[in-house]
VMD Tcl script that builds the backbone (N, CA, C; Angstrom):
set m [mol new atoms 507]
animate dup $m
set s [atomselect $m all]
$s set {name element resname resid chain x y z} {
  {N N MET 1 A 0.904 -1.006 -0.061}
  {CA C MET 1 A -0.175 -0.015 -0.034}
  {C C MET 1 A 0.954 1.227 -0.136}
  {N N THR 2 A 0.595 2.494 -0.708}
  {CA C THR 2 A 1.456 3.723 -0.514}
  {C C THR 2 A 0.994 4.157 -0.067}
  {N N ASP 3 A 1.959 5.318 0.701}
  {CA C ASP 3 A 1.669 6.233 2.065}
  {C C ASP 3 A 1.059 6.999 1.300}
  {N N VAL 4 A 0.232 7.960 1.222}
  {CA C VAL 4 A -0.483 9.260 0.962}
  {C C VAL 4 A -0.457 10.397 1.914}
  {N N SER 5 A 0.339 10.167 2.907}
  {CA C SER 5 A 0.331 11.434 4.232}
  {C C SER 5 A 1.189 12.486 3.880}
  {N N GLY 6 A 1.498 12.516 2.710}
  {CA C GLY 6 A 2.167 13.753 2.159}
  {C C GLY 6 A 3.666 13.928 2.757}
  {N N PRO 7 A 4.116 14.998 2.725}
  {CA C PRO 7 A 5.679 15.511 3.347}
  {C C PRO 7 A 5.355 15.539 4.181}
  {N N GLU 8 A 6.769 15.114 4.722}
  {CA C GLU 8 A 7.210 15.101 6.604}
  {C C GLU 8 A 7.491 16.870 6.766}
  {N N ARG 9 A 6.705 17.305 8.066}
  {CA C ARG 9 A 7.240 18.814 8.335}
  {C C ARG 9 A 8.182 18.860 9.333}
  {N N VAL 10 A 9.263 19.677 9.550}
  {CA C VAL 10 A 9.977 20.020 10.379}
  {C C VAL 10 A 10.564 21.180 10.574}
  {N N ARG 11 A 11.466 21.270 11.461}
  {CA C ARG 11 A 11.919 22.889 11.925}
  {C C ARG 11 A 13.325 23.110 11.317}
  {N N VAL 12 A 13.293 24.133 10.993}
  {CA C VAL 12 A 14.577 24.343 10.383}
  {C C VAL 12 A 15.044 26.120 11.462}
  {N N PRO 13 A 16.136 25.706 12.373}
  {CA C PRO 13 A 16.921 26.962 12.633}
  {C C PRO 13 A 17.762 27.127 11.477}
  {N N PHE 14 A 18.058 28.676 11.475}
  {CA C PHE 14 A 19.139 28.998 10.646}
  {C C PHE 14 A 19.824 30.056 10.789}
  {N N THR 15 A 20.132 31.404 10.573}
  {CA C THR 15 A 20.574 32.546 10.348}
  {C C THR 15 A 20.600 33.023 8.914}
  {N N VAL 16 A 19.681 34.257 8.824}
  {CA C VAL 16 A 19.144 34.945 7.174}
  {C C VAL 16 A 19.614 36.222 7.826}
  {N N ASN 17 A 20.646 36.764 6.919}
  {CA C ASN 17 A 20.666 38.281 6.926}
  {C C ASN 17 A 21.414 38.672 8.640}
  {N N GLY 18 A 21.996 38.182 9.020}
  {CA C GLY 18 A 22.401 38.142 10.689}
  {C C GLY 18 A 21.463 37.689 11.714}
  {N N ARG 19 A 19.811 37.327 11.253}
  {CA C ARG 19 A 18.809 37.154 12.362}
  {C C ARG 19 A 18.502 36.043 12.442}
  {N N ALA 20 A 18.644 35.022 13.659}
  {CA C ALA 20 A 18.463 33.944 13.738}
  {C C ALA 20 A 16.860 33.735 13.698}
  {N N VAL 21 A 16.485 32.746 12.417}
  {CA C VAL 21 A 14.743 32.380 12.450}
  {C C VAL 21 A 14.983 30.757 12.352}
  {N N ASP 22 A 13.498 30.088 12.626}
  {CA C ASP 22 A 13.468 28.952 13.160}
  {C C ASP 22 A 12.031 28.629 12.624}
  {N N VAL 23 A 11.794 28.198 10.904}
  {CA C VAL 23 A 10.551 27.849 10.657}
  {C C VAL 23 A 10.117 26.306 10.324}
  {N N GLU 24 A 9.014 26.246 10.226}
  {CA C GLU 24 A 8.511 24.867 9.848}
  {C C GLU 24 A 8.063 24.488 8.938}
  {N N ILE 25 A 9.109 23.744 7.659}
  {CA C ILE 25 A 8.795 23.725 6.472}
  {C C ILE 25 A 8.598 22.131 6.279}
  {N N ASP 26 A 7.683 22.096 5.405}
  {CA C ASP 26 A 7.802 20.882 4.021}
  {C C ASP 26 A 9.191 20.239 3.969}
  {N N THR 27 A 9.745 19.274 3.981}
  {CA C THR 27 A 10.822 18.572 3.684}
  {C C THR 27 A 11.172 18.862 2.320}
  {N N GLY 28 A 10.264 19.299 1.363}
  {CA C GLY 28 A 10.535 19.202 -0.156}
  {C C GLY 28 A 10.362 20.787 -0.219}
  {N N ASP 29 A 10.410 21.576 0.528}
  {CA C ASP 29 A 9.948 22.946 0.265}
  {C C ASP 29 A 11.746 23.330 -0.371}
  {N N PHE 30 A 11.765 24.507 -1.009}
  {CA C PHE 30 A 13.033 24.945 -1.438}
  {C C PHE 30 A 13.172 26.014 -0.935}
  {N N LEU 31 A 14.572 26.558 -0.907}
  {CA C LEU 31 A 15.046 27.935 -0.268}
  {C C LEU 31 A 14.329 28.859 -0.744}
  {N N LEU 32 A 14.455 29.234 -2.071}
  {CA C LEU 32 A 14.249 30.180 -2.537}
  {C C LEU 32 A 12.503 30.346 -1.900}
  {N N ASP 33 A 11.565 29.577 -1.917}
  {CA C ASP 33 A 10.117 29.852 -1.365}
  {C C ASP 33 A 9.765 30.222 0.196}
  {N N VAL 34 A 10.772 29.473 0.810}
  {CA C VAL 34 A 10.982 29.861 2.140}
  {C C VAL 34 A 11.551 30.987 2.796}
  {N N LEU 35 A 12.633 31.591 1.403}
  {CA C LEU 35 A 12.881 33.051 1.781}
  {C C LEU 35 A 11.693 34.437 1.445}
  {N N ARG 36 A 11.122 33.885 0.130}
  {CA C ARG 36 A 9.999 34.756 -0.277}
  {C C ARG 36 A 9.049 34.614 0.510}
  {N N GLU 37 A 8.336 33.492 0.866}
  {CA C GLU 37 A 6.933 33.215 0.939}
  {C C GLU 37 A 6.712 33.056 2.606}
  {N N ARG 38 A 7.641 32.817 3.123}
  {CA C ARG 38 A 7.960 32.583 4.745}
  {C C ARG 38 A 8.684 33.517 5.242}
  {N N LEU 39 A 9.399 34.366 4.525}
  {CA C LEU 39 A 10.276 35.585 5.189}
  {C C LEU 39 A 10.308 36.826 4.948}
  {N N GLY 40 A 9.515 36.742 3.284}
  {CA C GLY 40 A 8.888 38.058 2.714}
  {C C GLY 40 A 10.242 39.007 2.277}
  {N N LEU 41 A 11.442 37.870 2.198}
  {CA C LEU 41 A 12.594 38.332 1.397}
  {C C LEU 41 A 12.735 38.264 -0.246}
  {N N THR 42 A 11.659 39.217 -0.540}
  {CA C THR 42 A 11.262 38.839 -2.221}
  {C C THR 42 A 12.657 39.299 -2.987}
  {N N GLY 43 A 13.375 40.290 -2.511}
  {CA C GLY 43 A 14.667 40.580 -3.545}
  {C C GLY 43 A 15.444 39.235 -4.577}
  {N N THR 44 A 15.076 38.251 -3.831}
  {CA C THR 44 A 15.714 36.884 -3.981}
  {C C THR 44 A 14.257 36.234 -5.623}
  {N N LYS 45 A 14.884 36.532 -6.965}
  {CA C LYS 45 A 14.185 35.950 -7.816}
  {C C LYS 45 A 13.686 34.749 -8.276}
  {N N ARG 46 A 12.713 34.319 -8.872}
  {CA C ARG 46 A 12.666 33.279 -9.275}
  {C C ARG 46 A 12.456 33.553 -10.916}
  {N N SER 47 A 13.230 32.423 -11.384}
  {CA C SER 47 A 13.074 32.509 -13.205}
  {C C SER 47 A 13.044 31.143 -13.606}
  {N N CYS 48 A 14.304 30.584 -13.675}
  {CA C CYS 48 A 13.900 29.913 -14.489}
  {C C CYS 48 A 13.775 28.235 -13.665}
  {N N ASP 49 A 14.330 27.996 -12.136}
  {CA C ASP 49 A 14.066 26.798 -11.319}
  {C C ASP 49 A 14.495 25.758 -11.872}
  {N N THR 50 A 15.787 26.056 -12.533}
  {CA C THR 50 A 16.635 24.438 -12.644}
  {C C THR 50 A 18.022 25.114 -12.728}
  {N N GLN 51 A 18.410 26.063 -11.830}
  {CA C GLN 51 A 19.729 26.398 -11.302}
  {C C GLN 51 A 20.765 26.779 -12.857}
  {N N VAL 52 A 20.047 27.734 -13.691}
  {CA C VAL 52 A 20.559 28.065 -15.079}
  {C C VAL 52 A 21.090 29.366 -15.166}
  {N N CYS 53 A 19.968 30.470 -14.218}
  {CA C CYS 53 A 19.930 31.589 -14.989}
  {C C CYS 53 A 20.767 32.136 -13.776}
  {N N GLY 54 A 20.316 32.443 -12.345}
  {CA C GLY 54 A 21.246 32.719 -11.164}
  {C C GLY 54 A 20.651 34.158 -10.654}
  {N N ALA 55 A 19.147 34.038 -11.091}
  {CA C ALA 55 A 18.571 35.179 -10.723}
  {C C ALA 55 A 17.914 34.516 -8.919}
  {N N CYS 56 A 18.111 33.638 -8.575}
  {CA C CYS 56 A 17.581 33.279 -7.345}
  {C C CYS 56 A 18.862 33.166 -6.276}
  {N N THR 57 A 20.140 33.584 -7.239}
  {CA C THR 57 A 21.432 33.112 -5.925}
  {C C THR 57 A 21.465 33.805 -4.946}
  {N N VAL 58 A 21.403 33.336 -3.641}
  {CA C VAL 58 A 22.236 33.646 -2.323}
  {C C VAL 58 A 23.266 33.042 -2.002}
  {N N LEU 59 A 23.551 33.811 -0.653}
  {CA C LEU 59 A 24.979 33.204 -0.211}
  {C C LEU 59 A 24.444 32.105 0.907}
  {N N LEU 60 A 25.063 30.625 0.881}
  {CA C LEU 60 A 24.865 30.086 1.598}
  {C C LEU 60 A 26.292 29.484 2.305}
  {N N ASP 61 A 26.465 29.754 3.832}
  {CA C ASP 61 A 27.727 29.841 4.287}
  {C C ASP 61 A 28.713 30.948 3.587}
  {N N GLY 62 A 28.829 31.954 2.761}
  {CA C GLY 62 A 29.362 32.534 2.011}
  {C C GLY 62 A 29.454 31.981 0.457}
  {N N GLN 63 A 28.704 31.114 -0.029}
  {CA C GLN 63 A 28.836 30.766 -1.322}
  {C C GLN 63 A 27.572 30.509 -2.049}
  {N N PRO 64 A 27.747 31.169 -3.194}
  {CA C PRO 64 A 26.705 31.547 -4.277}
  {C C PRO 64 A 26.070 30.169 -4.260}
  {N N VAL 65 A 24.567 30.100 -4.163}
  {CA C VAL 65 A 23.775 28.881 -4.534}
  {C C VAL 65 A 22.492 29.494 -5.075}
  {N N SER 66 A 22.274 28.440 -6.013}
  {CA C SER 66 A 20.518 28.651 -6.693}
  {C C SER 66 A 19.520 27.998 -5.896}
  {N N SER 67 A 18.822 29.313 -5.403}
  {CA C SER 67 A 17.964 28.769 -4.404}
  {C C SER 67 A 16.720 28.021 -4.379}
  {N N CYS 68 A 16.611 28.022 -5.739}
  {CA C CYS 68 A 15.870 27.321 -6.332}
  {C C CYS 68 A 15.875 25.960 -6.795}
  {N N THR 69 A 16.911 25.289 -6.269}
  {CA C THR 69 A 16.803 24.164 -6.295}
  {C C THR 69 A 17.535 23.475 -5.021}
  {N N VAL 70 A 17.855 24.336 -3.977}
  {CA C VAL 70 A 18.723 24.078 -2.538}
  {C C VAL 70 A 17.398 23.580 -1.547}
  {N N LEU 71 A 17.428 22.901 -1.239}
  {CA C LEU 71 A 15.999 22.125 -0.255}
  {C C LEU 71 A 16.073 22.908 1.054}
  {N N ALA 72 A 15.373 24.102 1.736}
  {CA C ALA 72 A 15.640 24.521 2.858}
  {C C ALA 72 A 15.773 24.147 3.816}
  {N N TRP 73 A 15.739 22.500 4.161}
  {CA C TRP 73 A 16.309 22.026 5.318}
  {C C TRP 73 A 17.498 21.996 5.177}
  {N N GLU 74 A 18.043 22.177 3.719}
  {CA C GLU 74 A 19.624 22.117 3.759}
  {C C GLU 74 A 20.468 23.470 4.390}
  {N N ALA 75 A 19.362 24.693 4.890}
  {CA C ALA 75 A 19.927 25.697 5.352}
  {C C ALA 75 A 20.582 25.078 7.184}
  {N N ARG 76 A 19.567 24.380 7.776}
  {CA C ARG 76 A 19.656 23.925 9.062}
  {C C ARG 76 A 21.037 24.400 9.872}
  {N N GLY 77 A 21.173 25.086 10.403}
  {CA C GLY 77 A 22.619 25.542 11.348}
  {C C GLY 77 A 23.381 26.566 10.401}
  {N N ARG 78 A 22.799 26.818 9.474}
  {CA C ARG 78 A 23.735 27.341 8.399}
  {C C ARG 78 A 23.441 28.974 8.606}
  {N N THR 79 A 24.181 29.745 7.578}
  {CA C THR 79 A 23.953 31.048 7.441}
  {C C THR 79 A 23.601 31.085 5.949}
  {N N VAL 80 A 22.240 32.015 5.611}
  {CA C VAL 80 A 21.970 32.384 4.367}
  {C C VAL 80 A 22.183 33.949 4.111}
  {N N GLU 81 A 22.136 34.491 3.394}
  {CA C GLU 81 A 22.821 35.938 2.935}
  {C C GLU 81 A 21.589 36.352 1.736}
  {N N THR 82 A 20.817 37.222 1.541}
  {CA C THR 82 A 20.072 37.703 0.733}
  {C C THR 82 A 20.457 39.055 0.383}
  {N N ILE 83 A 20.154 39.456 -0.485}
  {CA C ILE 83 A 20.581 41.048 -1.043}
  {C C ILE 83 A 19.894 41.958 0.002}
  {N N GLU 84 A 19.167 41.532 0.651}
  {CA C GLU 84 A 18.561 42.423 1.983}
  {C C GLU 84 A 19.092 42.397 3.176}
  {N N GLY 85 A 20.113 41.844 3.301}
  {CA C GLY 85 A 21.233 41.616 4.117}
  {C C GLY 85 A 22.581 42.467 3.589}
  {N N LEU 86 A 22.751 43.004 2.500}
  {CA C LEU 86 A 24.301 43.459 2.113}
  {C C LEU 86 A 23.766 45.215 2.982}
  {N N ALA 87 A 23.159 45.861 2.422}
  {CA C ALA 87 A 23.050 47.109 3.041}
  {C C ALA 87 A 23.430 47.048 4.933}
  {N N ARG 88 A 23.840 48.180 5.080}
  {CA C ARG 88 A 24.466 48.272 6.742}
  {C C ARG 88 A 24.291 49.730 7.138}
  {N N ASP 89 A 23.532 49.956 8.795}
  {CA C ASP 89 A 23.490 51.295 9.107}
  {C C ASP 89 A 23.077 52.620 7.684}
  {N N GLY 90 A 21.877 51.865 6.951}
  {CA C GLY 90 A 21.220 52.743 5.755}
  {C C GLY 90 A 22.390 53.005 4.554}
  {N N ARG 91 A 23.321 51.890 4.468}
  {CA C ARG 91 A 24.392 51.986 3.628}
  {C C ARG 91 A 24.502 51.228 2.782}
  {N N LEU 92 A 24.578 51.131 1.262}
  {CA C LEU 92 A 24.276 50.529 0.329}
  {C C LEU 92 A 26.251 49.846 0.950}
  {N N HIS 93 A 25.673 48.538 0.440}
  {CA C HIS 93 A 27.135 47.347 0.250}
  {C C HIS 93 A 27.918 48.013 -0.836}
  {N N PRO 94 A 29.344 48.182 -0.841}
  {CA C PRO 94 A 29.909 48.711 -2.194}
  {C C PRO 94 A 29.758 48.073 -3.313}
  {N N VAL 95 A 29.376 47.073 -3.420}
  {CA C VAL 95 A 29.327 46.309 -4.530}
  {C C VAL 95 A 27.766 46.783 -5.474}
  {N N GLN 96 A 26.803 46.784 -4.461}
  {CA C GLN 96 A 25.344 47.543 -4.767}
  {C C GLN 96 A 25.554 48.861 -5.206}
  {N N GLU 97 A 26.500 49.595 -4.398}
  {CA C GLU 97 A 26.831 50.866 -4.893}
  {C C GLU 97 A 27.503 51.047 -6.172}
  {N N ALA 98 A 28.294 50.099 -6.551}
  {CA C ALA 98 A 28.682 50.174 -7.537}
  {C C ALA 98 A 28.221 49.595 -9.018}
  {N N PHE 99 A 27.046 48.821 -8.549}
  {CA C PHE 99 A 26.098 48.637 -9.978}
  {C C PHE 99 A 25.405 49.658 -10.413}
  {N N LEU 100 A 25.009 50.474 -9.053}
  {CA C LEU 100 A 24.183 51.909 -9.492}
  {C C LEU 100 A 25.260 52.670 -9.776}
  {N N GLU 101 A 26.493 52.760 -9.971}
  {CA C GLU 101 A 27.095 53.849 -10.549}
  {C C GLU 101 A 27.390 53.674 -12.150}
  {N N ALA 102 A 27.768 52.293 -12.044}
  {CA C ALA 102 A 27.950 51.695 -13.307}
  {C C ALA 102 A 26.749 51.625 -14.585}
  {N N SER 103 A 25.423 51.963 -13.845}
  {CA C SER 103 A 24.080 51.214 -14.519}
  {C C SER 103 A 24.097 49.853 -14.804}
  {N N ALA 104 A 24.806 49.132 -14.411}
  {CA C ALA 104 A 24.893 47.933 -14.137}
  {C C ALA 104 A 23.679 47.013 -14.360}
  {N N PHE 105 A 22.392 47.447 -14.820}
  {CA C PHE 105 A 21.269 46.668 -14.936}
  {C C PHE 105 A 20.233 47.684 -15.732}
  {N N GLN 106 A 19.154 46.785 -16.148}
  {CA C GLN 106 A 18.585 48.168 -16.797}
  {C C GLN 106 A 16.764 47.438 -16.200}
  {N N CYS 107 A 16.462 45.965 -16.786}
  {CA C CYS 107 A 15.106 45.881 -15.943}
  {C C CYS 107 A 15.422 45.530 -14.351}
  {N N GLY 108 A 16.391 45.083 -13.800}
  {CA C GLY 108 A 16.582 44.996 -12.584}
  {C C GLY 108 A 16.233 43.317 -12.079}
  {N N TYR 109 A 16.129 42.488 -12.808}
  {CA C TYR 109 A 15.452 41.212 -12.436}
  {C C TYR 109 A 16.640 40.480 -11.865}
  {N N CYS 110 A 17.602 40.277 -12.770}
  {CA C CYS 110 A 18.478 39.209 -12.303}
  {C C CYS 110 A 20.147 39.929 -11.490}
  {N N THR 111 A 19.488 41.587 -11.275}
  {CA C THR 111 A 20.671 42.431 -10.368}
  {C C THR 111 A 20.936 41.823 -8.897}
  {N N PRO 112 A 19.821 40.944 -7.875}
  {CA C PRO 112 A 20.193 40.564 -6.966}
  {C C PRO 112 A 20.969 39.587 -6.950}
  {N N GLY 113 A 20.737 38.722 -7.822}
  {CA C GLY 113 A 21.617 37.278 -7.942}
  {C C GLY 113 A 23.027 37.588 -8.176}
  {N N MET 114 A 23.060 38.638 -9.284}
  {CA C MET 114 A 24.423 39.155 -9.830}
  {C C MET 114 A 25.559 39.526 -8.542}
  {N N ILE 115 A 24.681 40.896 -7.683}
  {CA C ILE 115 A 24.988 41.093 -6.524}
  {C C ILE 115 A 25.677 39.995 -5.709}
  {N N MET 116 A 24.982 39.291 -5.572}
  {CA C MET 116 A 25.386 38.103 -4.625}
  {C C MET 116 A 26.495 37.588 -5.226}
  {N N THR 117 A 26.340 37.339 -6.065}
  {CA C THR 117 A 27.790 36.324 -7.072}
  {C C THR 117 A 28.566 37.086 -6.931}
  {N N VAL 118 A 28.983 38.584 -7.248}
  {CA C VAL 118 A 30.086 39.201 -7.206}
  {C C VAL 118 A 30.599 39.585 -5.664}
  {N N LYS 119 A 29.255 39.573 -4.563}
  {CA C LYS 119 A 30.278 39.612 -3.502}
  {C C LYS 119 A 31.123 38.655 -3.007}
  {N N ALA 120 A 30.387 37.250 -3.033}
  {CA C ALA 120 A 30.815 36.146 -2.848}
  {C C ALA 120 A 32.659 35.832 -3.731}
  {N N LEU 121 A 32.359 36.095 -4.538}
  {CA C LEU 121 A 33.570 36.508 -5.244}
  {C C LEU 121 A 34.780 37.195 -4.755}
  {N N LEU 122 A 34.587 38.518 -4.638}
  {CA C LEU 122 A 35.197 39.356 -4.315}
  {C C LEU 122 A 35.567 39.160 -2.492}
  {N N ASP 123 A 34.515 38.237 -2.121}
  {CA C ASP 123 A 35.007 37.921 -0.491}
  {C C ASP 123 A 35.801 37.315 -0.590}
  {N N GLU 124 A 36.308 36.221 -1.680}
  {CA C GLU 124 A 37.476 35.127 -1.246}
  {C C GLU 124 A 38.234 35.646 -2.558}
  {N N GLN 125 A 38.669 36.410 -3.735}
  {CA C GLN 125 A 39.319 36.703 -4.296}
  {C C GLN 125 A 39.189 38.495 -4.633}
  {N N ALA 126 A 39.735 39.491 -3.955}
  {CA C ALA 126 A 39.513 40.588 -4.021}
  {C C ALA 126 A 39.784 41.282 -5.327}
  {N N ASP 127 A 41.237 40.531 -5.592}
  {CA C ASP 127 A 41.633 41.380 -6.898}
  {C C ASP 127 A 41.451 40.021 -7.805}
  {N N ALA 128 A 40.111 39.580 -8.348}
  {CA C ALA 128 A 39.885 38.645 -9.195}
  {C C ALA 128 A 40.428 39.142 -11.058}
  {N N SER 129 A 40.430 38.936 -11.787}
  {CA C SER 129 A 41.006 39.188 -13.305}
  {C C SER 129 A 39.523 39.014 -13.634}
  {N N THR 130 A 39.603 39.755 -14.822}
  {CA C THR 130 A 38.443 40.048 -15.758}
  {C C THR 130 A 37.768 38.558 -16.090}
  {N N ASP 131 A 39.076 37.604 -16.796}
  {CA C ASP 131 A 38.829 36.193 -16.518}
  {C C ASP 131 A 37.865 35.581 -15.620}
  {N N THR 132 A 38.290 35.685 -14.329}
  {CA C THR 132 A 38.313 35.236 -13.246}
  {C C THR 132 A 36.719 35.920 -13.410}
  {N N VAL 133 A 36.283 36.994 -13.092}
  {CA C VAL 133 A 34.865 37.276 -13.064}
  {C C VAL 133 A 34.096 36.968 -13.847}
  {N N ARG 134 A 34.224 36.776 -15.253}
  {CA C ARG 134 A 33.405 35.950 -15.985}
  {C C ARG 134 A 33.000 34.447 -15.824}
  {N N ALA 135 A 34.220 34.094 -15.273}
  {CA C ALA 135 A 33.963 32.617 -14.880}
  {C C ALA 135 A 32.366 32.655 -14.103}
  {N N TRP 136 A 33.136 33.383 -12.679}
  {CA C TRP 136 A 32.222 33.302 -11.735}
  {C C TRP 136 A 30.788 33.815 -12.229}
  {N N LEU 137 A 30.600 34.714 -13.088}
  {CA C LEU 137 A 29.075 35.289 -13.497}
  {C C LEU 137 A 28.544 34.460 -14.570}
  {N N ARG 138 A 29.532 33.258 -15.029}
  {CA C ARG 138 A 28.814 32.760 -16.409}
  {C C ARG 138 A 27.607 31.931 -15.968}
  {N N GLY 139 A 27.132 31.609 -14.182}
  {CA C GLY 139 A 25.906 31.168 -13.821}
  {C C GLY 139 A 24.996 32.257 -14.019}
  {N N ASN 140 A 24.945 33.287 -14.210}
  {CA C ASN 140 A 24.348 34.253 -13.796}
  {C C ASN 140 A 23.455 35.058 -15.526}
  {N N ILE 141 A 22.394 34.844 -15.465}
  {CA C ILE 141 A 22.069 35.673 -17.026}
  {C C ILE 141 A 21.018 36.836 -17.229}
  {N N CYS 142 A 21.871 37.805 -17.935}
  {CA C CYS 142 A 21.234 39.076 -18.183}
  {C C CYS 142 A 20.977 39.273 -19.435}
  {N N ARG 143 A 19.504 39.305 -19.665}
  {CA C ARG 143 A 18.936 39.670 -20.980}
  {C C ARG 143 A 19.191 41.036 -21.657}
  {N N CYS 144 A 19.657 41.671 -20.601}
  {CA C CYS 144 A 19.290 43.339 -20.914}
  {C C CYS 144 A 20.434 44.514 -21.435}
  {N N THR 145 A 21.461 43.709 -20.128}
  {CA C THR 145 A 22.893 44.885 -20.445}
  {C C THR 145 A 23.720 44.674 -21.212}
  {N N GLY 146 A 23.825 43.290 -21.575}
  {CA C GLY 146 A 25.260 42.970 -22.330}
  {C C GLY 146 A 26.336 42.894 -21.696}
  {N N TYR 147 A 26.301 42.779 -20.704}
  {CA C TYR 147 A 27.689 42.648 -19.515}
  {C C TYR 147 A 28.726 43.432 -19.242}
  {N N VAL 148 A 28.604 44.194 -20.464}
  {CA C VAL 148 A 29.941 45.456 -20.214}
  {C C VAL 148 A 29.600 46.089 -18.935}
  {N N SER 149 A 28.435 46.957 -18.736}
  {CA C SER 149 A 28.198 47.657 -17.310}
  {C C SER 149 A 28.151 46.841 -16.317}
  {N N ILE 150 A 28.194 45.532 -16.219}
  {CA C ILE 150 A 28.384 44.648 -15.613}
  {C C ILE 150 A 29.879 44.518 -14.515}
  {N N LEU 151 A 30.505 44.550 -15.616}
  {CA C LEU 151 A 31.892 44.291 -15.708}
  {C C LEU 151 A 32.452 45.298 -15.184}
  {N N ALA 152 A 32.084 46.602 -15.686}
  {CA C ALA 152 A 32.525 47.873 -15.353}
  {C C ALA 152 A 32.266 47.700 -13.594}
  {N N ALA 153 A 31.097 47.496 -13.324}
  {CA C ALA 153 A 30.552 47.414 -11.455}
  {C C ALA 153 A 31.462 46.782 -10.941}
  {N N VAL 154 A 31.878 45.694 -11.281}
  {CA C VAL 154 A 32.677 44.759 -10.538}
  {C C VAL 154 A 33.999 45.559 -10.255}
  {N N ARG 155 A 34.872 46.009 -11.311}
  {CA C ARG 155 A 36.132 46.785 -11.331}
  {C C ARG 155 A 35.843 48.066 -10.371}
  {N N SER 156 A 34.523 48.591 -10.460}
  {CA C SER 156 A 34.333 49.833 -9.223}
  {C C SER 156 A 34.599 48.819 -7.746}
  {N N ALA 157 A 33.487 47.939 -8.001}
  {CA C ALA 157 A 33.632 47.473 -6.715}
  {C C ALA 157 A 35.211 47.066 -5.850}
  {N N GLN 158 A 35.405 46.237 -6.822}
  {CA C GLN 158 A 37.167 46.118 -6.424}
  {C C GLN 158 A 38.105 47.345 -5.757}
  {N N ARG 159 A 37.397 48.500 -6.306}
  {CA C ARG 159 A 38.127 49.688 -6.082}
  {C C ARG 159 A 37.743 50.030 -4.561}
  {N N ARG 160 A 36.251 50.229 -4.709}
  {CA C ARG 160 A 35.885 50.536 -3.560}
  {C C ARG 160 A 35.789 49.780 -2.223}
  {N N LEU 161 A 36.011 48.288 -2.926}
  {CA C LEU 161 A 36.935 47.565 -1.483}
  {C C LEU 161 A 38.042 47.871 -0.798}
  {N N ARG 162 A 39.074 47.840 -1.982}
  {CA C ARG 162 A 40.279 48.122 -1.839}
  {C C ARG 162 A 40.233 49.417 -0.809}
  {N N GLU 163 A 39.718 50.379 -1.046}
  {CA C GLU 163 A 39.645 51.925 -0.553}
  {C C GLU 163 A 39.166 51.863 0.500}
  {N N ALA 164 A 37.971 51.126 1.070}
  {CA C ALA 164 A 37.386 50.582 2.518}
  {C C ALA 164 A 38.679 49.877 3.443}
  {N N ARG 165 A 39.241 48.938 2.720}
  {CA C ARG 165 A 40.301 48.087 3.477}
  {C C ARG 165 A 41.503 49.503 3.925}
  {N N ALA 166 A 41.808 49.965 3.025}
  {CA C ALA 166 A 43.123 50.952 3.606}
  {C C ALA 166 A 42.851 51.899 4.371}
  {N N THR 167 A 41.412 52.407 5.110}
  {CA C THR 167 A 41.061 53.299 5.726}
  {C C THR 167 A 40.168 52.720 6.723}
  {N N ALA 168 A 40.239 51.513 7.304}
  {CA C ALA 168 A 39.415 50.662 7.926}
  {C C ALA 168 A 40.683 50.646 9.092}
  {N N PRO 169 A 40.147 50.790 10.540}
  {CA C PRO 169 A 40.915 51.103 11.647}
  {C C PRO 169 A 41.739 49.911 11.772}
}
mol reanalyze $m
mol bondsrecalc $m
mol representation Tube
mol addrep $m
């Protein structure tokens, strides 16, 4: 006989944007859905649902992941960072500032995922080469900008982050 009782419900404690959360989910729920529907963090976008476009990119323990294919229970005890968590004390993160300065977006749909991927890259490799930037961004599709302004934004973000490190106490 087939069990038709439905998915198992579990509690998943994790940290999102520096805040501890504890949500009850179905074991089949994706992280994207929990972030958007349960936690109201709608900056992370749904697009392809197949880990191809990058619009749903968030950082899981500092690494970019496609939240449309990561099961929410995989975040248990871990740290998730979304686009909403980058700004601090009313100031945009240097990567966000650079994207604005370089007009590295048109419709803006892919922008949160692009910014999260760039943040992870620059956290790991502050002076990443253009080839490395392109390699990291190959999983983020933009149908509007042609990528030139996005690459300019990354260069600007690198400069901003170097200046911030140089002036840090």
